[in-house]
Backbone as CSV, one residue per row, in Angstrom:
resi,resn,N_x,N_y,N_z,CA_x,CA_y,CA_z,C_x,C_y,C_z
1,MET,30.495,-27.299,44.148,30.152,-28.460,43.330,30.421,-28.100,41.867
2,THR,30.972,-29.036,41.154,31.270,-28.789,39.750,30.035,-29.018,38.891
3,ARG,30.133,-28.543,37.670,29.044,-28.721,36.701,28.766,-30.201,36.484
4,GLN,29.823,-30.989,36.293,29.638,-32.424,36.047,28.996,-33.116,37.232
5,ALA,29.419,-32.772,38.446,28.844,-33.397,39.641,27.368,-33.026,39.786
6,PHE,27.040,-31.757,39.553,25.652,-31.303,39.644,24.783,-32.057,38.637
7,ILE,25.217,-32.108,37.390,24.441,-32.762,36.335,24.327,-34.258,36.618
8,ALA,25.385,-34.875,37.124,25.337,-36.309,37.437,24.320,-36.590,38.540
9,ARG,24.313,-35.758,39.582,23.329,-35.954,40.667,21.914,-35.686,40.176
10,LEU,21.752,-34.679,39.324,20.429,-34.383,38.775,19.934,-35.552,37.928
11,ARG,20.807,-36.081,37.065,20.430,-37.250,36.237,20.080,-38.452,37.113
12,ALA,20.860,-38.670,38.169,20.585,-39.806,39.062,19.220,-39.645,39.726
13,GLY,18.867,-38.418,40.105,17.567,-38.174,40.730,16.409,-38.303,39.765
14,LEU,16.668,-38.128,38.480,15.611,-38.205,37.464,15.514,-39.588,36.835
15,ARG,16.337,-40.526,37.298,16.341,-41.880,36.739,14.923,-42.475,36.819
16,GLY,14.513,-43.103,35.738,13.192,-43.711,35.673,12.192,-42.885,34.878
17,LEU,12.510,-41.617,34.657,11.646,-40.774,33.823,11.957,-41.057,32.356
18,PRO,11.071,-40.669,31.457,11.366,-40.854,30.034,12.658,-40.141,29.651
19,PRO,13.510,-40.797,28.858,14.814,-40.209,28.497,14.697,-38.823,27.867
20,GLN,13.656,-38.612,27.068,13.483,-37.303,26.427,13.264,-36.213,27.478
21,SER,12.461,-36.504,28.497,12.228,-35.526,29.570,13.507,-35.239,30.333
22,VAL,14.268,-36.291,30.631,15.523,-36.114,31.359,16.478,-35.251,30.536
23,ASP,16.585,-35.533,29.245,17.486,-34.760,28.382,17.084,-33.293,28.322
24,GLU,15.779,-33.012,28.247,15.315,-31.620,28.208,15.639,-30.902,29.509
25,ILE,15.415,-31.564,30.629,15.687,-30.951,31.929,17.184,-30.687,32.085
26,VAL,17.989,-31.689,31.749,19.438,-31.530,31.866,19.921,-30.414,30.940
27,ALA,19.370,-30.319,29.743,19.756,-29.246,28.818,19.445,-27.878,29.424
28,ASP,18.305,-27.754,30.101,17.966,-26.484,30.758,19.012,-26.111,31.805
29,TYR,19.410,-27.074,32.604,20.391,-26.785,33.653,21.789,-26.584,33.086
30,GLU,22.099,-27.246,31.990,23.367,-26.990,31.307,23.399,-25.534,30.840
31,THR,22.262,-25.031,30.355,22.167,-23.638,29.907,22.434,-22.680,31.063
32,HIS,21.926,-23.022,32.261,22.197,-22.176,33.434,23.700,-22.077,33.684
33,PHE,24.384,-23.222,33.577,25.837,-23.208,33.790,26.544,-22.406,32.698
34,THR,26.133,-22.591,31.456,26.755,-21.874,30.340,26.549,-20.367,30.495
35,ASP,25.316,-19.964,30.813,25.025,-18.540,31.001,25.797,-17.973,32.189
36,GLY,25.887,-18.748,33.267,26.624,-18.293,34.445,28.101,-18.119,34.159
37,GLU,28.673,-19.059,33.419,30.090,-18.948,33.071,30.331,-17.762,32.133
38,ALA,29.375,-17.505,31.231,29.496,-16.357,30.330,29.438,-15.046,31.110
39,ALA,28.752,-15.067,32.240,28.653,-13.872,33.078,29.827,-13.768,34.054
40,GLY,30.774,-14.718,33.970,31.956,-14.654,34.817,31.813,-15.364,36.156
41,ARG,30.806,-16.170,36.320,30.600,-16.890,37.582,31.251,-18.264,37.494
42,SER,31.690,-18.767,38.619,32.304,-20.097,38.648,31.220,-21.168,38.660
43,GLU,31.615,-22.402,38.331,30.665,-23.525,38.348,30.096,-23.713,39.751
44,ALA,30.934,-23.530,40.753,30.474,-23.694,42.145,29.417,-22.650,42.499
45,ASP,29.625,-21.406,42.044,28.634,-20.355,42.310,27.303,-20.668,41.640
46,VAL,27.351,-21.126,40.400,26.124,-21.456,39.668,25.419,-22.628,40.354
47,ALA,26.186,-23.641,40.736,25.590,-24.811,41.397,24.948,-24.414,42.723
48,THR,25.604,-23.545,43.469,25.049,-23.080,44.746,23.751,-22.308,44.508
49,ALA,23.737,-21.465,43.490,22.533,-20.682,43.186,21.375,-21.577,42.752
50,LEU,21.677,-22.660,42.038,20.615,-23.561,41.581,20.046,-24.389,42.725
51,GLY,20.843,-24.661,43.730,20.363,-25.426,44.873,20.762,-26.890,44.778
52,ASP,20.197,-27.669,45.677,20.513,-29.089,45.759,19.918,-29.838,44.576
53,PRO,20.730,-30.531,43.777,20.204,-31.240,42.607,19.254,-32.382,42.981
54,GLY,19.446,-32.982,44.150,18.525,-34.030,44.592,17.133,-33.477,44.849
55,ARG,17.087,-32.320,45.516,15.789,-31.679,45.774,15.139,-31.227,44.472
56,LEU,15.942,-30.660,43.576,15.411,-30.245,42.275,14.821,-31.440,41.528
57,ALA,15.518,-32.571,41.575,15.038,-33.770,40.878,13.707,-34.230,41.466
58,ARG,13.581,-34.209,42.794,12.306,-34.618,43.424,11.170,-33.703,42.992
59,GLU,11.433,-32.402,42.966,10.388,-31.453,42.573,10.003,-31.637,41.106
60,LEU,11.001,-31.852,40.261,10.720,-32.046,38.836,9.962,-33.353,38.598
61,ARG,10.330,-34.401,39.321,9.614,-35.688,39.216,8.150,-35.505,39.641
62,ALA,7.949,-34.735,40.713,6.592,-34.490,41.198,5.775,-33.767,40.141
63,GLU,6.359,-32.749,39.544,5.635,-31.981,38.528,5.289,-32.852,37.323
64,ILE,6.223,-33.690,36.896,5.968,-34.572,35.753,4.882,-35.588,36.092
65,GLY,4.938,-36.144,37.310,3.912,-37.103,37.724,2.530,-36.485,37.791
66,LEU,2.458,-35.255,38.294,1.161,-34.576,38.388,0.618,-34.228,37.006
67,LYS,1.489,-33.804,36.108,1.042,-33.505,34.741,0.555,-34.770,34.046
68,ARG,1.223,-35.884,34.321,0.798,-37.149,33.701,-0.620,-37.509,34.125
69,TRP,-0.949,-37.316,35.401,-2.297,-37.623,35.879,-3.312,-36.714,35.211
70,GLU,-2.968,-35.434,35.040,-3.897,-34.505,34.415,-4.140,-34.858,32.946
71,GLU,-3.105,-35.359,32.275,-3.236,-35.685,30.853,-3.876,-37.046,30.626
72,GLU,-3.577,-38.000,31.471,-4.050,-39.366,31.250,-4.614,-39.910,32.565
73,ARG,-5.903,-39.929,32.673,-6.573,-40.414,33.884,-6.661,-41.933,33.812
74,SER,-5.589,-42.570,34.245,-5.521,-44.024,34.204,-4.911,-44.513,35.512
75,PRO,-4.997,-45.816,35.770,-4.372,-46.328,36.996,-2.870,-46.032,37.065
76,SER,-2.168,-46.155,35.937,-0.725,-45.868,35.962,-0.480,-44.376,36.209
77,GLY,-1.332,-43.519,35.654,-1.218,-42.085,35.915,-1.491,-41.763,37.377
78,ALA,-2.458,-42.464,37.976,-2.764,-42.262,39.395,-1.592,-42.697,40.262
79,ILE,-0.982,-43.810,39.919,0.163,-44.293,40.692,1.331,-43.325,40.557
80,ALA,1.550,-42.821,39.345,2.630,-41.849,39.141,2.380,-40.588,39.964
81,ALA,1.137,-40.115,39.986,0.803,-38.922,40.778,0.983,-39.196,42.264
82,LEU,0.576,-40.374,42.706,0.718,-40.735,44.112,2.180,-40.727,44.529
83,PHE,3.034,-41.380,43.741,4.445,-41.419,44.087,5.096,-40.050,43.934
84,ALA,4.605,-39.230,43.024,5.144,-37.881,42.877,4.877,-37.062,44.128
85,VAL,3.666,-37.179,44.656,3.317,-36.424,45.862,4.112,-36.932,47.058
86,ILE,4.205,-38.244,47.178,4.944,-38.813,48.307,6.419,-38.447,48.209
87,GLY,6.959,-38.470,47.002,8.364,-38.131,46.824,8.657,-36.662,47.090
88,LEU,7.685,-35.806,46.911,7.891,-34.377,47.098,8.100,-34.018,48.561
89,GLY,7.337,-34.613,49.429,7.438,-34.267,50.849,7.910,-35.446,51.666
90,ALA,9.190,-35.533,51.921,9.722,-36.686,52.649,9.142,-36.768,54.059
91,LEU,8.942,-35.643,54.728,8.352,-35.684,56.058,6.881,-36.082,56.006
92,ASP,6.231,-35.735,54.920,4.825,-36.121,54.784,4.665,-37.632,54.688
93,LEU,5.735,-38.304,54.358,5.688,-39.758,54.224,5.184,-40.404,55.507
94,PHE,5.607,-39.872,56.635,5.212,-40.464,57.912,3.778,-40.132,58.286
95,VAL,3.244,-39.062,57.736,1.865,-38.672,58.030,0.927,-39.133,56.922
96,LEU,1.304,-38.855,55.674,0.428,-39.098,54.541,0.315,-40.575,54.183
97,LEU,1.416,-41.296,54.218,1.387,-42.693,53.798,0.468,-43.569,54.654
98,PRO,0.497,-43.477,55.985,-0.449,-44.302,56.754,-1.914,-43.986,56.453
99,ILE,-2.199,-42.714,56.250,-3.579,-42.335,55.913,-3.953,-42.896,54.550
100,LEU,-3.047,-42.738,53.574,-3.321,-43.256,52.229,-3.461,-44.773,52.230
101,MET,-2.633,-45.449,53.008,-2.726,-46.906,53.070,-4.046,-47.336,53.691
102,THR,-4.490,-46.631,54.714,-5.763,-46.955,55.350,-6.918,-46.731,54.386
103,VAL,-6.945,-45.560,53.764,-8.021,-45.253,52.820,-7.962,-46.202,51.618
104,GLY,-6.744,-46.450,51.120,-6.585,-47.384,50.000,-7.038,-48.789,50.374
105,GLY,-6.720,-49.228,51.593,-7.168,-50.547,52.050,-8.676,-50.643,52.143
106,VAL,-9.304,-49.594,52.645,-10.772,-49.580,52.738,-11.379,-49.605,51.337
107,LEU,-10.826,-48.787,50.423,-11.337,-48.775,49.048,-11.149,-50.123,48.371
108,PHE,-10.008,-50.759,48.602,-9.761,-52.085,48.036,-10.756,-53.100,48.604
109,GLY,-10.989,-53.044,49.905,-11.957,-53.943,50.527,-13.358,-53.743,49.973
110,LEU,-13.745,-52.494,49.802,-15.067,-52.214,49.240,-15.154,-52.667,47.782
111,ALA,-14.065,-52.514,47.037,-14.060,-52.988,45.648,-14.213,-54.506,45.601
112,MET,-13.535,-55.200,46.493,-13.662,-56.667,46.538,-15.074,-57.075,46.965
113,ALA,-15.676,-56.305,47.883,-17.057,-56.581,48.290,-18.010,-56.371,47.114
114,ALA,-17.756,-55.350,46.307,-18.602,-55.109,45.135,-18.476,-56.251,44.135
115,ILE,-17.264,-56.724,43.914,-17.071,-57.851,42.992,-17.741,-59.105,43.539
116,GLY,-17.564,-59.349,44.841,-18.228,-60.495,45.473,-19.741,-60.394,45.388
117,GLY,-20.255,-59.174,45.564,-21.700,-58.965,45.460,-22.213,-59.239,44.053
118,LEU,-21.443,-58.855,43.054,-21.849,-59.154,41.675,-21.943,-60.659,41.440
119,PHE,-20.926,-61.396,41.912,-20.946,-62.839,41.718,-22.064,-63.502,42.532
120,ALA,-22.252,-63.063,43.774,-23.301,-63.652,44.614,-24.687,-63.354,44.043
121,GLY,-24.891,-62.116,43.610,-26.179,-61.759,43.012,-26.422,-62.516,41.718
122,GLY,-25.364,-62.657,40.927,-25.491,-63.425,39.680,-25.813,-64.881,39.940
123,ALA,-25.181,-65.451,40.966,-25.463,-66.853,41.309,-26.899,-67.010,41.791
124,LEU,-27.353,-66.102,42.637,-28.734,-66.169,43.127,-29.718,-65.974,41.979
125,PHE,-29.406,-65.033,41.095,-30.266,-64.780,39.942,-30.361,-66.009,39.034
126,ALA,-29.205,-66.636,38.791,-29.178,-67.789,37.872,-29.755,-69.052,38.505
127,ALA,-29.498,-69.252,39.791,-29.935,-70.495,40.439,-31.345,-70.396,41.006
128,GLY,-31.862,-69.202,41.168,-33.181,-69.005,41.781,-34.301,-69.807,41.156
129,PRO,-34.463,-69.798,39.846,-35.572,-70.538,39.246,-35.427,-72.053,39.378
130,PHE,-34.211,-72.546,39.620,-33.987,-73.991,39.631,-33.837,-74.557,41.033
131,GLY,-33.714,-73.709,42.034,-33.517,-74.199,43.392,-34.731,-73.939,44.259
132,ASP,-34.646,-74.480,45.471,-35.725,-74.290,46.437,-35.353,-73.097,47.316
133,VAL,-35.642,-71.908,46.825,-35.297,-70.670,47.499,-36.524,-70.157,48.238
134,PRO,-36.342,-69.708,49.502,-37.499,-69.151,50.210,-38.086,-67.967,49.434
135,GLY,-39.372,-67.959,49.282,-40.056,-66.902,48.551,-40.298,-67.248,47.098
136,GLY,-39.701,-68.318,46.629,-39.932,-68.762,45.268,-38.951,-68.188,44.276
137,PRO,-39.107,-68.628,43.017,-38.180,-68.193,41.969,-38.204,-66.682,41.721
138,ALA,-39.374,-66.070,41.803,-39.453,-64.626,41.544,-38.650,-63.842,42.579
139,ALA,-38.737,-64.260,43.847,-37.979,-63.576,44.902,-36.486,-63.758,44.685
140,ALA,-36.070,-64.958,44.224,-34.649,-65.204,43.980,-34.144,-64.341,42.826
141,ILE,-34.916,-64.252,41.763,-34.502,-63.437,40.619,-34.410,-61.965,41.015
142,LEU,-35.438,-61.461,41.685,-35.420,-60.057,42.104,-34.336,-59.791,43.150
143,GLY,-34.138,-60.756,44.058,-33.071,-60.604,45.047,-31.702,-60.571,44.394
144,GLY,-31.483,-61.446,43.403,-30.217,-61.461,42.680,-29.972,-60.154,41.948
145,LEU,-31.030,-59.657,41.301,-30.902,-58.360,40.612,-30.604,-57.235,41.600
146,GLY,-31.260,-57.272,42.750,-31.033,-56.248,43.770,-29.604,-56.273,44.291
147,ILE,-29.091,-57.482,44.558,-27.715,-57.598,45.051,-26.729,-57.113,43.989
148,MET,-26.968,-57.493,42.733,-26.060,-57.050,41.660,-26.115,-55.545,41.473
149,SER,-27.282,-54.943,41.549,-27.359,-53.488,41.378,-26.737,-52.765,42.569
150,GLY,-26.898,-53.306,43.764,-26.227,-52.709,44.929,-24.717,-52.798,44.808
151,ALA,-24.237,-53.954,44.319,-22.795,-54.124,44.132,-22.271,-53.178,43.050
152,THR,-23.042,-52.983,42.011,-22.646,-52.052,40.950,-22.574,-50.628,41.489
153,ALA,-23.546,-50.240,42.302,-23.536,-48.906,42.903,-22.330,-48.738,43.826
154,LEU,-22.033,-49.789,44.599,-20.868,-49.729,45.480,-19.580,-49.595,44.665
155,GLY,-19.469,-50.345,43.581,-18.291,-50.247,42.717,-18.156,-48.855,42.118
156,ALA,-19.267,-48.276,41.672,-19.221,-46.918,41.112,-18.795,-45.910,42.175
157,LEU,-19.283,-46.087,43.385,-18.904,-45.193,44.480,-17.412,-45.314,44.786
158,VAL,-16.901,-46.537,44.791,-15.467,-46.745,45.030,-14.647,-46.046,43.944
159,ILE,-15.054,-46.143,42.707,-14.336,-45.491,41.613,-14.376,-43.974,41.772
160,LEU,-15.537,-43.440,42.091,-15.653,-41.989,42.268,-14.784,-41.496,43.425
161,VAL,-14.802,-42.220,44.533,-13.980,-41.827,45.679,-12.496,-41.962,45.336
162,GLY,-12.126,-43.013,44.591,-10.733,-43.188,44.178,-10.255,-42.053,43.292
163,VAL,-11.059,-41.670,42.320,-10.696,-40.544,41.445,-10.618,-39.249,42.254
164,GLY,-11.562,-39.069,43.174,-11.525,-37.883,44.035,-10.280,-37.854,44.911
165,LEU,-9.878,-39.020,45.401,-8.672,-39.098,46.228,-7.435,-38.739,45.420
166,VAL,-7.333,-39.255,44.209,-6.178,-38.925,43.367,-6.192,-37.428,43.030
167,ASN,-7.355,-36.869,42.753,-7.441,-35.424,42.491,-7.019,-34.621,43.721
168,ALA,-7.401,-35.091,44.910,-6.976,-34.413,46.135,-5.468,-34.492,46.301
169,LEU,-4.883,-35.632,45.946,-3.432,-35.765,46.028,-2.729,-34.839,45.037
170,VAL,-3.307,-34.700,43.853,-2.738,-33.776,42.861,-2.804,-32.352,43.400
171,TRP,-3.926,-31.982,43.995,-4.054,-30.659,44.594,-3.013,-30.478,45.694
172,TYR,-2.839,-31.493,46.523,-1.874,-31.460,47.610,-0.458,-31.285,47.066
173,GLY,-0.144,-32.007,46.001,1.172,-31.875,45.388,1.386,-30.489,44.811
174,ARG,0.370,-29.949,44.163,0.474,-28.597,43.606,0.668,-27.571,44.729
175,LEU,-0.012,-27.805,45.845,0.138,-26.911,46.989,1.589,-26.937,47.468
176,HIS,2.162,-28.112,47.586,3.568,-28.228,47.973,4.452,-27.493,46.973
177,TYR,4.186,-27.709,45.703,5.005,-27.086,44.668,4.889,-25.568,44.742
178,ARG,3.665,-25.063,44.948,3.477,-23.610,45.044,4.177,-23.053,46.274
179,LEU,4.193,-23.827,47.362,4.873,-23.366,48.561,6.385,-23.378,48.388
180,LEU,6.897,-24.354,47.634,8.342,-24.450,47.428,8.840,-23.500,46.343
181,LYS,7.990,-23.181,45.395,8.421,-22.385,44.242,8.978,-21.010,44.642
182,PRO,8.341,-20.274,45.581,8.934,-18.981,45.956,10.326,-19.134,46.565
183,ALA,10.554,-20.224,47.263,11.869,-20.437,47.849,12.903,-20.732,46.773
184,LEU,12.475,-21.315,45.681,13.389,-21.657,44.602,13.624,-20.482,43.661
185,LYS,12.644,-19.590,43.537,12.708,-18.527,42.550,13.931,-17.616,42.714
186,PRO,14.226,-17.130,43.919,15.409,-16.267,44.020,16.689,-17.010,43.629
187,GLN,16.784,-18.289,43.937,17.966,-19.056,43.568,18.049,-19.186,42.054
188,SER,16.931,-19.462,41.408,16.922,-19.627,39.952,17.252,-18.309,39.262
189,GLU,16.726,-17.192,39.786,16.991,-15.906,39.146,18.458,-15.532,39.309
190,GLY,19.057,-15.923,40.435,20.460,-15.594,40.649,21.382,-16.403,39.735
191,ALA,20.881,-17.533,39.212,21.706,-18.403,38.382,21.804,-17.912,36.952
192,VAL,20.872,-17.069,36.536,20.838,-16.643,35.125,21.731,-15.459,34.915
C-alpha cells in the first residue's frame, strides 16, 4: 500500500471527527512514513508495519470518544462514548447492542414513568383541595406530594444508573483498547 492510499483510508475512517484532531493524527502517521523512508524502508513496508488504516481509525475514534466522555459528562459525550465502544468491537455489536438496547429501553421507560408520575402527582396535589377526593383535601395534597417525591427518586435513580452504564461502557472500551494495544505495539515500533 502506498503512503497516499494509507493516509486516504485513514482520513476516510476518521471522517466526522474534529478537523484539528484528524490533522494531528494524520501528521503523526505522515511522520512514520517520513522516518521509515529516511531509514531506507519502502512505503509498502511502512504501511504493512503500521497495520490496517481502517482498524487504526476505529481504535483512534474509540479513544477520542472515551476521552470526550471523561472530559465532558454530557448526553452528547455519552453518545460519543457509546458509539466509540460499539465501533471498536465489531463482533461485540451482535452481543453488546441488544443488551444496551434492552437496558436503554428499560431506562427510557422508567424515565417516562418518572415524568408521568411528576405530572400525575402535581395534578393530584393541585386538584385535591378543589375536588371530591376520597380521604379529603389533606389526603390528596399529601398523596400528590408522595407521588411527586417517588417520581423524583425514580428519576434520580435512572440518572445514576445511566451514568453508571456509560462509565461501564468506558471501562469496557478501555479494556478493549488495552487488549489491542499490545498487538499494535510491535507493529508501531517496527515502523519507526
